[in-house]
PyMOL Python script that loads the backbone (N, CA, C, O; Angstrom):
from pymol import cmd

cmd.read_pdbstr("""\
ATOM      1  N   MET A   1       9.405   8.022  -2.147  1.00  0.00           N
ATOM      2  CA  MET A   1       8.890   9.171  -1.703  1.00  0.00           C
ATOM      3  C   MET A   1       7.548   8.516  -1.138  1.00  0.00           C
ATOM      4  O   MET A   1       6.856   7.796  -1.857  1.00  0.00           O
ATOM      5  N   ILE A   2       7.228   8.791   0.136  1.00  0.00           N
ATOM      6  CA  ILE A   2       6.055   8.511   0.866  1.00  0.00           C
ATOM      7  C   ILE A   2       5.019   9.467   0.726  1.00  0.00           C
ATOM      8  O   ILE A   2       5.136  10.661   0.999  1.00  0.00           O
ATOM      9  N   ILE A   3       3.801   8.802   0.208  1.00  0.00           N
ATOM     10  CA  ILE A   3       2.718   9.769   0.026  1.00  0.00           C
ATOM     11  C   ILE A   3       1.522   9.551   1.190  1.00  0.00           C
ATOM     12  O   ILE A   3       0.805   8.554   1.278  1.00  0.00           O
ATOM     13  N   PRO A   4       1.490  10.665   2.008  1.00  0.00           N
ATOM     14  CA  PRO A   4       0.305  10.302   3.058  1.00  0.00           C
ATOM     15  C   PRO A   4      -0.938   9.905   2.507  1.00  0.00           C
ATOM     16  O   PRO A   4      -1.464  10.553   1.602  1.00  0.00           O
ATOM     17  N   TYR A   5      -1.519   8.733   3.064  1.00  0.00           N
ATOM     18  CA  TYR A   5      -2.659   8.413   2.322  1.00  0.00           C
ATOM     19  C   TYR A   5      -3.955   9.201   2.632  1.00  0.00           C
ATOM     20  O   TYR A   5      -4.967   9.055   1.947  1.00  0.00           O
ATOM     21  N   LYS A   6      -3.898   9.897   3.508  1.00  0.00           N
ATOM     22  CA  LYS A   6      -4.729  11.106   3.873  1.00  0.00           C
ATOM     23  C   LYS A   6      -4.894  12.230   2.692  1.00  0.00           C
ATOM     24  O   LYS A   6      -5.925  12.839   2.408  1.00  0.00           O
ATOM     25  N   ASP A   7      -3.748  12.331   2.147  1.00  0.00           N
ATOM     26  CA  ASP A   7      -3.647  13.244   1.101  1.00  0.00           C
ATOM     27  C   ASP A   7      -4.196  12.635  -0.473  1.00  0.00           C
ATOM     28  O   ASP A   7      -4.188  13.314  -1.500  1.00  0.00           O
ATOM     29  N   ILE A   8      -4.638  11.275  -0.379  1.00  0.00           N
ATOM     30  CA  ILE A   8      -5.053  10.727  -1.781  1.00  0.00           C
ATOM     31  C   ILE A   8      -6.684  10.759  -1.650  1.00  0.00           C
ATOM     32  O   ILE A   8      -7.287  10.405  -0.637  1.00  0.00           O
ATOM     33  N   ASP A   9      -7.224  11.188  -2.712  1.00  0.00           N
ATOM     34  CA  ASP A   9      -8.437  11.032  -2.933  1.00  0.00           C
ATOM     35  C   ASP A   9      -9.343   9.553  -2.475  1.00  0.00           C
ATOM     36  O   ASP A   9      -9.017   8.506  -3.034  1.00  0.00           O
ATOM     37  N   PRO A  10     -10.319   9.541  -1.585  1.00  0.00           N
ATOM     38  CA  PRO A  10     -10.754   8.371  -1.044  1.00  0.00           C
ATOM     39  C   PRO A  10     -11.140   7.333  -2.165  1.00  0.00           C
ATOM     40  O   PRO A  10     -10.877   6.142  -1.998  1.00  0.00           O
ATOM     41  N   ASP A  11     -11.720   7.753  -3.228  1.00  0.00           N
ATOM     42  CA  ASP A  11     -11.827   6.849  -4.399  1.00  0.00           C
ATOM     43  C   ASP A  11     -10.693   6.332  -5.066  1.00  0.00           C
ATOM     44  O   ASP A  11     -10.694   5.186  -5.516  1.00  0.00           O
ATOM     45  N   THR A  12      -9.670   7.138  -5.169  1.00  0.00           N
ATOM     46  CA  THR A  12      -8.420   6.787  -5.680  1.00  0.00           C
ATOM     47  C   THR A  12      -7.637   5.779  -4.898  1.00  0.00           C
ATOM     48  O   THR A  12      -6.993   4.861  -5.405  1.00  0.00           O
ATOM     49  N   LEU A  13      -7.764   6.064  -3.446  1.00  0.00           N
ATOM     50  CA  LEU A  13      -7.066   5.147  -2.576  1.00  0.00           C
ATOM     51  C   LEU A  13      -7.739   3.821  -2.469  1.00  0.00           C
ATOM     52  O   LEU A  13      -7.113   2.783  -2.258  1.00  0.00           O
ATOM     53  N   ASN A  14      -9.074   3.885  -2.625  1.00  0.00           N
ATOM     54  CA  ASN A  14      -9.821   2.539  -2.601  1.00  0.00           C
ATOM     55  C   ASN A  14      -9.109   1.812  -3.911  1.00  0.00           C
ATOM     56  O   ASN A  14      -8.545   0.720  -3.842  1.00  0.00           O
ATOM     57  N   ASN A  15      -9.220   2.522  -4.989  1.00  0.00           N
ATOM     58  CA  ASN A  15      -8.791   1.749  -6.328  1.00  0.00           C
ATOM     59  C   ASN A  15      -7.403   1.269  -6.187  1.00  0.00           C
ATOM     60  O   ASN A  15      -7.097   0.197  -6.708  1.00  0.00           O
ATOM     61  N   LEU A  16      -6.439   2.035  -5.461  1.00  0.00           N
ATOM     62  CA  LEU A  16      -5.046   1.741  -5.180  1.00  0.00           C
ATOM     63  C   LEU A  16      -4.920   0.445  -4.558  1.00  0.00           C
ATOM     64  O   LEU A  16      -4.268  -0.498  -5.008  1.00  0.00           O
ATOM     65  N   ILE A  17      -5.705   0.471  -3.307  1.00  0.00           N
ATOM     66  CA  ILE A  17      -5.739  -0.650  -2.497  1.00  0.00           C
ATOM     67  C   ILE A  17      -6.386  -1.893  -3.270  1.00  0.00           C
ATOM     68  O   ILE A  17      -5.939  -3.029  -3.114  1.00  0.00           O
ATOM     69  N   GLU A  18      -7.338  -1.644  -4.012  1.00  0.00           N
ATOM     70  CA  GLU A  18      -8.023  -2.899  -4.583  1.00  0.00           C
ATOM     71  C   GLU A  18      -6.982  -3.460  -5.560  1.00  0.00           C
ATOM     72  O   GLU A  18      -6.737  -4.666  -5.556  1.00  0.00           O
ATOM     73  N   GLU A  19      -6.345  -2.591  -6.423  1.00  0.00           N
ATOM     74  CA  GLU A  19      -5.210  -3.193  -7.247  1.00  0.00           C
ATOM     75  C   GLU A  19      -4.252  -3.931  -6.479  1.00  0.00           C
ATOM     76  O   GLU A  19      -3.823  -5.009  -6.891  1.00  0.00           O
ATOM     77  N   PHE A  20      -3.927  -3.483  -5.512  1.00  0.00           N
ATOM     78  CA  PHE A  20      -2.795  -4.036  -4.611  1.00  0.00           C
ATOM     79  C   PHE A  20      -3.200  -5.362  -4.203  1.00  0.00           C
ATOM     80  O   PHE A  20      -2.539  -6.360  -4.489  1.00  0.00           O
ATOM     81  N   VAL A  21      -4.281  -5.392  -3.535  1.00  0.00           N
ATOM     82  CA  VAL A  21      -4.717  -6.871  -2.845  1.00  0.00           C
ATOM     83  C   VAL A  21      -5.204  -7.874  -4.308  1.00  0.00           C
ATOM     84  O   VAL A  21      -5.425  -9.067  -4.101  1.00  0.00           O
ATOM     85  N   THR A  22      -5.322  -7.427  -5.475  1.00  0.00           N
ATOM     86  CA  THR A  22      -5.752  -8.354  -6.385  1.00  0.00           C
ATOM     87  C   THR A  22      -4.532  -8.475  -7.386  1.00  0.00           C
ATOM     88  O   THR A  22      -4.696  -9.005  -8.485  1.00  0.00           O
ATOM     89  N   ARG A  23      -3.461  -8.037  -7.037  1.00  0.00           N
ATOM     90  CA  ARG A  23      -2.283  -8.067  -7.970  1.00  0.00           C
ATOM     91  C   ARG A  23      -1.831  -9.415  -8.189  1.00  0.00           C
ATOM     92  O   ARG A  23      -1.877 -10.185  -7.230  1.00  0.00           O
ATOM     93  N   ASP A  24      -1.367  -9.857  -9.392  1.00  0.00           N
ATOM     94  CA  ASP A  24      -0.902 -11.201  -9.524  1.00  0.00           C
ATOM     95  C   ASP A  24       0.420 -11.240  -8.557  1.00  0.00           C
ATOM     96  O   ASP A  24       1.224 -10.342  -8.304  1.00  0.00           O
ATOM     97  N   GLY A  25       0.362 -12.543  -8.124  1.00  0.00           N
ATOM     98  CA  GLY A  25       1.458 -12.856  -7.052  1.00  0.00           C
ATOM     99  C   GLY A  25       1.286 -12.497  -5.698  1.00  0.00           C
ATOM    100  O   GLY A  25       2.049 -12.902  -4.822  1.00  0.00           O
ATOM    101  N   THR A  26       0.201 -11.664  -5.453  1.00  0.00           N
ATOM    102  CA  THR A  26      -0.201 -11.385  -4.001  1.00  0.00           C
ATOM    103  C   THR A  26      -0.656 -12.653  -3.430  1.00  0.00           C
ATOM    104  O   THR A  26      -1.620 -13.194  -3.972  1.00  0.00           O
ATOM    105  N   ASP A  27      -0.050 -13.264  -2.310  1.00  0.00           N
ATOM    106  CA  ASP A  27      -0.404 -14.274  -1.632  1.00  0.00           C
ATOM    107  C   ASP A  27      -0.469 -13.803  -0.085  1.00  0.00           C
ATOM    108  O   ASP A  27       0.531 -13.618   0.608  1.00  0.00           O
ATOM    109  N   ASN A  28      -1.754 -13.646   0.327  1.00  0.00           N
ATOM    110  CA  ASN A  28      -2.077 -13.219   1.879  1.00  0.00           C
ATOM    111  C   ASN A  28      -2.048 -14.730   2.637  1.00  0.00           C
ATOM    112  O   ASN A  28      -2.056 -14.746   3.868  1.00  0.00           O
ATOM    113  N   GLY A  29      -2.019 -15.760   2.026  1.00  0.00           N
ATOM    114  CA  GLY A  29      -2.014 -17.045   2.794  1.00  0.00           C
ATOM    115  C   GLY A  29      -3.404 -17.563   3.085  1.00  0.00           C
ATOM    116  O   GLY A  29      -3.537 -18.709   3.514  1.00  0.00           O
ATOM    117  N   TYR A  30      -4.345 -16.856   2.895  1.00  0.00           N
ATOM    118  CA  TYR A  30      -5.882 -17.073   3.029  1.00  0.00           C
ATOM    119  C   TYR A  30      -6.770 -16.472   2.335  1.00  0.00           C
ATOM    120  O   TYR A  30      -6.518 -15.310   2.019  1.00  0.00           O
ATOM    121  N   ASP A  31      -7.887 -16.995   1.954  1.00  0.00           N
ATOM    122  CA  ASP A  31      -9.120 -16.294   1.238  1.00  0.00           C
ATOM    123  C   ASP A  31      -9.835 -15.541   2.041  1.00  0.00           C
ATOM    124  O   ASP A  31     -10.256 -15.989   3.108  1.00  0.00           O
ATOM    125  N   GLN A  32     -10.083 -14.221   1.614  1.00  0.00           N
ATOM    126  CA  GLN A  32     -10.938 -13.242   2.206  1.00  0.00           C
ATOM    127  C   GLN A  32     -11.715 -12.713   1.002  1.00  0.00           C
ATOM    128  O   GLN A  32     -11.275 -12.811  -0.144  1.00  0.00           O
ATOM    129  N   PRO A  33     -12.948 -12.121   1.319  1.00  0.00           N
ATOM    130  CA  PRO A  33     -13.649 -11.438   0.495  1.00  0.00           C
ATOM    131  C   PRO A  33     -12.807 -10.235   0.046  1.00  0.00           C
ATOM    132  O   PRO A  33     -12.022  -9.764   0.869  1.00  0.00           O
ATOM    133  N   LEU A  34     -12.882  -9.763  -1.021  1.00  0.00           N
ATOM    134  CA  LEU A  34     -12.146  -8.526  -1.569  1.00  0.00           C
ATOM    135  C   LEU A  34     -12.531  -7.134  -0.496  1.00  0.00           C
ATOM    136  O   LEU A  34     -11.686  -6.276  -0.240  1.00  0.00           O
ATOM    137  N   GLU A  35     -13.634  -7.111  -0.068  1.00  0.00           N
ATOM    138  CA  GLU A  35     -13.789  -5.986   0.590  1.00  0.00           C
ATOM    139  C   GLU A  35     -13.033  -5.996   2.180  1.00  0.00           C
ATOM    140  O   GLU A  35     -12.695  -5.009   2.833  1.00  0.00           O
ATOM    141  N   GLN A  36     -12.912  -7.280   2.507  1.00  0.00           N
ATOM    142  CA  GLN A  36     -12.129  -7.477   3.810  1.00  0.00           C
ATOM    143  C   GLN A  36     -10.730  -7.297   3.571  1.00  0.00           C
ATOM    144  O   GLN A  36     -10.050  -6.955   4.538  1.00  0.00           O
ATOM    145  N   LYS A  37     -10.160  -7.468   2.438  1.00  0.00           N
ATOM    146  CA  LYS A  37      -8.831  -7.235   2.188  1.00  0.00           C
ATOM    147  C   LYS A  37      -8.477  -5.953   2.116  1.00  0.00           C
ATOM    148  O   LYS A  37      -7.412  -5.517   2.552  1.00  0.00           O
ATOM    149  N   ILE A  38      -9.473  -5.196   1.485  1.00  0.00           N
ATOM    150  CA  ILE A  38      -9.269  -3.713   1.280  1.00  0.00           C
ATOM    151  C   ILE A  38      -9.220  -3.018   2.651  1.00  0.00           C
ATOM    152  O   ILE A  38      -8.300  -2.276   2.994  1.00  0.00           O
ATOM    153  N   GLU A  39     -10.362  -3.343   3.455  1.00  0.00           N
ATOM    154  CA  GLU A  39     -10.482  -2.821   4.891  1.00  0.00           C
ATOM    155  C   GLU A  39      -9.170  -3.295   5.599  1.00  0.00           C
ATOM    156  O   GLU A  39      -8.620  -2.415   6.261  1.00  0.00           O
ATOM    157  N   SER A  40      -8.624  -4.405   5.586  1.00  0.00           N
ATOM    158  CA  SER A  40      -7.410  -4.749   6.276  1.00  0.00           C
ATOM    159  C   SER A  40      -6.202  -3.932   5.901  1.00  0.00           C
ATOM    160  O   SER A  40      -5.432  -3.510   6.764  1.00  0.00           O
ATOM    161  N   VAL A  41      -6.006  -3.668   4.386  1.00  0.00           N
ATOM    162  CA  VAL A  41      -4.827  -2.544   4.174  1.00  0.00           C
ATOM    163  C   VAL A  41      -5.131  -1.332   4.713  1.00  0.00           C
ATOM    164  O   VAL A  41      -4.280  -0.668   5.303  1.00  0.00           O
ATOM    165  N   LEU A  42      -6.632  -0.857   4.523  1.00  0.00           N
ATOM    166  CA  LEU A  42      -6.760   0.456   4.875  1.00  0.00           C
ATOM    167  C   LEU A  42      -6.476   0.574   6.398  1.00  0.00           C
ATOM    168  O   LEU A  42      -5.959   1.618   6.795  1.00  0.00           O
ATOM    169  N   LYS A  43      -6.785  -0.451   7.314  1.00  0.00           N
ATOM    170  CA  LYS A  43      -6.426  -0.257   8.732  1.00  0.00           C
ATOM    171  C   LYS A  43      -5.041  -0.247   8.887  1.00  0.00           C
ATOM    172  O   LYS A  43      -4.571   0.499   9.746  1.00  0.00           O
ATOM    173  N   GLN A  44      -4.231  -1.009   8.144  1.00  0.00           N
ATOM    174  CA  GLN A  44      -2.782  -1.051   8.258  1.00  0.00           C
ATOM    175  C   GLN A  44      -2.157   0.461   7.908  1.00  0.00           C
ATOM    176  O   GLN A  44      -1.206   0.987   8.486  1.00  0.00           O
ATOM    177  N   LEU A  45      -2.900   0.990   6.867  1.00  0.00           N
ATOM    178  CA  LEU A  45      -2.257   2.472   6.510  1.00  0.00           C
ATOM    179  C   LEU A  45      -2.659   3.370   7.692  1.00  0.00           C
ATOM    180  O   LEU A  45      -1.893   4.257   8.071  1.00  0.00           O
ATOM    181  N   GLN A  46      -3.900   3.144   8.306  1.00  0.00           N
ATOM    182  CA  GLN A  46      -4.167   4.009   9.281  1.00  0.00           C
ATOM    183  C   GLN A  46      -3.324   3.862  10.611  1.00  0.00           C
ATOM    184  O   GLN A  46      -3.195   4.825  11.367  1.00  0.00           O
ATOM    185  N   GLN A  47      -2.781   2.690  10.864  1.00  0.00           N
ATOM    186  CA  GLN A  47      -1.973   2.512  12.108  1.00  0.00           C
ATOM    187  C   GLN A  47      -0.703   2.623  11.700  1.00  0.00           C
ATOM    188  O   GLN A  47       0.158   2.340  12.533  1.00  0.00           O
ATOM    189  N   GLY A  48      -0.347   2.981  10.578  1.00  0.00           N
ATOM    190  CA  GLY A  48       1.177   3.241  10.170  1.00  0.00           C
ATOM    191  C   GLY A  48       2.045   2.120   9.912  1.00  0.00           C
ATOM    192  O   GLY A  48       3.261   2.246   9.775  1.00  0.00           O
ATOM    193  N   GLU A  49       1.352   0.886   9.834  1.00  0.00           N
ATOM    194  CA  GLU A  49       2.134  -0.231   9.475  1.00  0.00           C
ATOM    195  C   GLU A  49       2.631  -0.433   8.053  1.00  0.00           C
ATOM    196  O   GLU A  49       3.701  -1.011   7.859  1.00  0.00           O
ATOM    197  N   VAL A  50       1.931  -0.002   7.116  1.00  0.00           N
ATOM    198  CA  VAL A  50       2.383   0.187   5.727  1.00  0.00           C
ATOM    199  C   VAL A  50       2.082   1.572   5.196  1.00  0.00           C
ATOM    200  O   VAL A  50       1.235   2.263   5.762  1.00  0.00           O
ATOM    201  N   VAL A  51       2.684   1.971   4.220  1.00  0.00           N
ATOM    202  CA  VAL A  51       2.672   3.247   3.568  1.00  0.00           C
ATOM    203  C   VAL A  51       2.515   3.261   2.052  1.00  0.00           C
ATOM    204  O   VAL A  51       2.850   2.287   1.377  1.00  0.00           O
ATOM    205  N   VAL A  52       2.054   4.266   1.572  1.00  0.00           N
ATOM    206  CA  VAL A  52       1.959   4.265   0.145  1.00  0.00           C
ATOM    207  C   VAL A  52       3.205   4.954  -0.369  1.00  0.00           C
ATOM    208  O   VAL A  52       3.540   5.967   0.246  1.00  0.00           O
ATOM    209  N   VAL A  53       3.930   4.581  -1.373  1.00  0.00           N
ATOM    210  CA  VAL A  53       5.084   5.144  -1.888  1.00  0.00           C
ATOM    211  C   VAL A  53       4.963   5.405  -3.420  1.00  0.00           C
ATOM    212  O   VAL A  53       4.317   4.638  -4.133  1.00  0.00           O
ATOM    213  N   PHE A  54       5.482   6.302  -3.820  1.00  0.00           N
ATOM    214  CA  PHE A  54       5.759   6.708  -5.268  1.00  0.00           C
ATOM    215  C   PHE A  54       7.165   6.641  -5.696  1.00  0.00           C
ATOM    216  O   PHE A  54       7.956   7.428  -5.177  1.00  0.00           O
ATOM    217  N   ASP A  55       7.602   5.746  -6.633  1.00  0.00           N
ATOM    218  CA  ASP A  55       8.725   5.617  -7.220  1.00  0.00           C
ATOM    219  C   ASP A  55       8.788   6.573  -8.660  1.00  0.00           C
ATOM    220  O   ASP A  55       8.230   6.346  -9.734  1.00  0.00           O
ATOM    221  N   PRO A  56       9.547   7.558  -8.331  1.00  0.00           N
ATOM    222  CA  PRO A  56       9.647   8.489  -9.464  1.00  0.00           C
ATOM    223  C   PRO A  56      10.349   7.972 -10.817  1.00  0.00           C
ATOM    224  O   PRO A  56      10.068   8.320 -11.964  1.00  0.00           O
ATOM    225  N   ASN A  57      11.347   7.042 -10.397  1.00  0.00           N
ATOM    226  CA  ASN A  57      11.995   6.192 -11.589  1.00  0.00           C
ATOM    227  C   ASN A  57      11.283   5.523 -12.475  1.00  0.00           C
ATOM    228  O   ASN A  57      11.357   5.582 -13.703  1.00  0.00           O
ATOM    229  N   LEU A  58      10.492   4.794 -11.717  1.00  0.00           N
ATOM    230  CA  LEU A  58       9.275   3.861 -12.338  1.00  0.00           C
ATOM    231  C   LEU A  58       7.914   4.408 -12.755  1.00  0.00           C
ATOM    232  O   LEU A  58       7.108   3.821 -13.478  1.00  0.00           O
ATOM    233  N   ALA A  59       7.775   5.542 -12.233  1.00  0.00           N
ATOM    234  CA  ALA A  59       6.452   6.173 -12.196  1.00  0.00           C
ATOM    235  C   ALA A  59       5.449   5.331 -11.903  1.00  0.00           C
ATOM    236  O   ALA A  59       4.480   5.220 -12.655  1.00  0.00           O
ATOM    237  N   SER A  60       5.590   4.533 -10.593  1.00  0.00           N
ATOM    238  CA  SER A  60       4.619   3.646 -10.005  1.00  0.00           C
ATOM    239  C   SER A  60       4.364   3.927  -8.639  1.00  0.00           C
ATOM    240  O   SER A  60       5.222   4.431  -7.914  1.00  0.00           O
ATOM    241  N   VAL A  61       3.178   3.611  -8.237  1.00  0.00           N
ATOM    242  CA  VAL A  61       2.807   3.723  -6.742  1.00  0.00           C
ATOM    243  C   VAL A  61       2.764   2.096  -6.306  1.00  0.00           C
ATOM    244  O   VAL A  61       2.559   1.149  -7.064  1.00  0.00           O
ATOM    245  N   ASN A  62       3.012   2.058  -4.886  1.00  0.00           N
ATOM    246  CA  ASN A  62       2.988   0.777  -4.300  1.00  0.00           C
ATOM    247  C   ASN A  62       2.577   0.922  -2.823  1.00  0.00           C
ATOM    248  O   ASN A  62       2.664   2.014  -2.262  1.00  0.00           O
ATOM    249  N   ILE A  63       2.165  -0.094  -2.241  1.00  0.00           N
ATOM    250  CA  ILE A  63       1.951  -0.063  -0.711  1.00  0.00           C
ATOM    251  C   ILE A  63       2.939  -1.038  -0.150  1.00  0.00           C
ATOM    252  O   ILE A  63       2.931  -2.199  -0.561  1.00  0.00           O
ATOM    253  N   VAL A  64       3.815  -0.631   0.790  1.00  0.00           N
ATOM    254  CA  VAL A  64       4.777  -1.324   1.354  1.00  0.00           C
ATOM    255  C   VAL A  64       4.919  -1.214   2.820  1.00  0.00           C
ATOM    256  O   VAL A  64       4.558  -0.162   3.347  1.00  0.00           O
ATOM    257  N   PRO A  65       5.456  -2.281   3.629  1.00  0.00           N
ATOM    258  CA  PRO A  65       5.600  -2.020   4.928  1.00  0.00           C
ATOM    259  C   PRO A  65       6.503  -0.918   5.279  1.00  0.00           C
ATOM    260  O   PRO A  65       7.530  -0.717   4.630  1.00  0.00           O
ATOM    261  N   LYS A  66       6.067  -0.004   6.551  1.00  0.00           N
ATOM    262  CA  LYS A  66       6.988   1.056   6.673  1.00  0.00           C
ATOM    263  C   LYS A  66       8.429   0.860   6.949  1.00  0.00           C
ATOM    264  O   LYS A  66       9.289   1.707   6.706  1.00  0.00           O
ATOM    265  N   ASN A  67       8.669  -0.438   7.531  1.00  0.00           N
ATOM    266  CA  ASN A  67      10.085  -0.584   7.932  1.00  0.00           C
ATOM    267  C   ASN A  67      10.947  -0.765   6.432  1.00  0.00           C
ATOM    268  O   ASN A  67      12.159  -0.567   6.348  1.00  0.00           O
ATOM    269  N   THR A  68      10.249  -1.098   5.508  1.00  0.00           N
ATOM    270  CA  THR A  68      10.663  -1.390   4.285  1.00  0.00           C
ATOM    271  C   THR A  68      11.232   0.007   3.760  1.00  0.00           C
ATOM    272  O   THR A  68      12.345   0.083   3.240  1.00  0.00           O
ATOM    273  N   VAL A  69      10.531   0.925   3.905  1.00  0.00           N
ATOM    274  CA  VAL A  69      10.987   2.148   3.460  1.00  0.00           C
ATOM    275  C   VAL A  69      12.160   2.764   4.036  1.00  0.00           C
ATOM    276  O   VAL A  69      13.062   3.352   3.439  1.00  0.00           O
ATOM    277  N   ALA A  70      12.013   2.522   5.456  1.00  0.00           N
ATOM    278  CA  ALA A  70      13.128   2.913   6.395  1.00  0.00           C
ATOM    279  C   ALA A  70      14.384   2.392   6.051  1.00  0.00           C
ATOM    280  O   ALA A  70      15.400   3.084   6.112  1.00  0.00           O
ATOM    281  N   ALA A  71      14.385   0.931   5.605  1.00  0.00           N
ATOM    282  CA  ALA A  71      15.634   0.424   5.109  1.00  0.00           C
ATOM    283  C   ALA A  71      16.028   0.864   3.836  1.00  0.00           C
ATOM    284  O   ALA A  71      17.240   0.970   3.646  1.00  0.00           O
ATOM    285  N   MET A  72      15.147   1.181   2.795  1.00  0.00           N
ATOM    286  CA  MET A  72      15.552   1.732   1.644  1.00  0.00           C
ATOM    287  C   MET A  72      16.158   3.139   1.645  1.00  0.00           C
ATOM    288  O   MET A  72      16.995   3.546   0.840  1.00  0.00           O
ATOM    289  N   ASP A  73      15.636   3.802   2.629  1.00  0.00           N
ATOM    290  CA  ASP A  73      16.078   5.275   2.745  1.00  0.00           C
ATOM    291  C   ASP A  73      17.596   5.292   3.421  1.00  0.00           C
ATOM    292  O   ASP A  73      18.447   6.144   3.167  1.00  0.00           O
ATOM    293  N   GLY A  74      17.735   4.336   4.204  1.00  0.00           N
ATOM    294  CA  GLY A  74      19.155   4.106   4.851  1.00  0.00           C
ATOM    295  C   GLY A  74      20.121   3.697   3.872  1.00  0.00           C
ATOM    296  O   GLY A  74      21.308   3.859   4.154  1.00  0.00           O
ATOM    297  N   SER A  75      19.813   3.203   2.792  1.00  0.00           N
ATOM    298  CA  SER A  75      20.713   2.437   1.762  1.00  0.00           C
ATOM    299  C   SER A  75      21.154   3.608   0.866  1.00  0.00           C
ATOM    300  O   SER A  75      22.121   3.434   0.124  1.00  0.00           O
ATOM    301  N   HIS A  76      20.536   4.742   0.884  1.00  0.00           N
ATOM    302  CA  HIS A  76      20.794   5.801  -0.223  1.00  0.00           C
ATOM    303  C   HIS A  76      22.067   6.647   0.339  1.00  0.00           C
ATOM    304  O   HIS A  76      22.528   7.580  -0.320  1.00  0.00           O
TER     305      HIS A  76
END
""", "prot")
cmd.dss("prot")
cmd.show_as("cartoon", "prot")
cmd.util.cbc("prot")
cmd.orient("prot")
């Protein structure tokens, strides 16, 4: 289920993005300061390149490329 990022409290969204960019296994290929990483993901959200999704089966929230969600929706 896609959660519109504008519906998420700004502090909560910032915490979600921060957790996403600092998550173990995240490899963006280069080092950036944390604030730049957060700004980059926020910009991608604003441009619709990535979306916030909630998985009710796992009770988890994630940020994924929009085309990934479309592919998952098509497989159901």
